[in-house]
C-alpha positions in Angstrom: 9.0 -3.2 -2.3 9.3 0.3 -0.9 7.1 1.5 2.0 6.6 5.3 2.2 4.9 6.9 5.2 3.4 10.4 4.7 2.5 12.3 7.9 -0.6 14.4 7.5 -3.3 14.6 4.8 -3.5 18.3 4.4 -2.7 20.0 1.1 1.0 18.9 1.1 0.5 15.4 2.5 -2.4 14.6 0.3 -0.6 15.8 -2.8 2.6 14.0 -1.9 0.8 10.7 -1.3 -1.1 10.9 -4.6 2.0 11.7 -6.6 4.1 9.1 -4.8 1.5 6.4 -5.5 1.3 7.3 -9.2 5.1 7.4 -9.5 5.9 4.2 -7.4 3.0 2.1 -8.7 1.2 -0.8 -7.2 4.3 -2.8 -6.2 5.1 -0.2 -3.5 3.1 0.9 -0.5 2.2 4.5 0.4 0.7 5.0 3.9 -0.9 8.2 5.1 -1.1 8.8 8.8 -3.5 11.5 9.9 -6.0 12.0 12.7 -8.6 13.3 10.2 -11.0 11.2 8.3 -11.8 13.9 5.7 -9.8 16.1 3.4 -11.1 19.7 3.5 -10.3 22.4 1.0 -9.8 25.2 3.6 -9.9 28.2 1.1 -13.5 27.3 0.3 -14.7 27.5 3.9 -15.6 31.1 3.4 -18.3 30.0 1.0 -19.7 27.6 3.6 -19.8 30.4 6.1 -21.9 32.6 3.8 -24.2 29.8 2.6 -23.0 29.5 -1.0 -21.6 25.9 -0.5 -22.3 23.1 2.0 -19.6 21.4 4.1 -19.8 18.4 1.8 -19.0 20.6 -1.2 -15.6 21.4 0.3 -14.6 18.1 1.8 -14.4 14.4 1.0 -13.8 11.2 2.9 -10.1 10.1 2.6 -10.8 6.4 3.0 -12.9 6.2 -0.1 -10.4 8.0 -2.3 -7.3 6.3 -0.8 -8.9 2.8 -1.2 -9.5 3.6 -4.9 -5.9 4.8 -5.4 -4.4 2.0 -3.4 -3.1 4.2 -0.6 -3.2 2.9 3.0 -4.9 5.3 5.4 -4.0 5.0 9.1 -6.2 7.3 11.1 -3.9 8.1 14.0 -2.0 11.0 15.5 1.8 11.1 14.9 3.6 12.0 18.1 7.2 11.3 17.2 9.5 10.0 14.5 11.3 6.6 14.0 14.3 7.8 16.0 12.1 7.9 19.1 12.5 11.6 19.6 9.3 13.5 20.4 8.3 16.3 18.0 7.0 19.3 19.9 3.9 19.1 22.1 2.6 15.5 22.5 -0.9 16.9 22.4 -0.4 18.3 18.9 -0.1 16.5 15.6 3.5 16.4 14.5 3.1 18.5 11.3 5.4 18.4 8.3 7.5 21.3 9.4 8.1 19.8 12.9 8.6 16.3 11.6 11.1 17.6 9.0 13.1 19.4 11.7 13.2 16.3 14.0 14.2 14.1 11.1 17.0 16.4 10.0 18.4 16.5 13.5 18.2 12.7 13.9 19.7 12.2 10.4 22.7 14.4 11.3 23.2 12.5 14.5 23.1 9.0 12.8 25.3 10.1 9.9 22.7 9.6 7.2 
């Protein structure tokens, strides 16, 4: 059984988690780590600002969707990577770009 951890539930993380779960199936675990409890479609925020949509029209609760899809949601803030190296400012979520850079450096170091 594989266990895949996706950091962040923005556009990229949410899409990656959903595709991974579909491809890997129920015998493998997909875990999403994000400090957020909602997915929000940011491009539609303008319509909320001008009163054409409500906040609930442009967001949904991640837990409900991930439970239905069989994805594990861990509401937490990622501050580092498995090598123990810190990614950027500890007060900031380690986004995909920063995590990828830290991972690439640690992979080169370990010879992977």
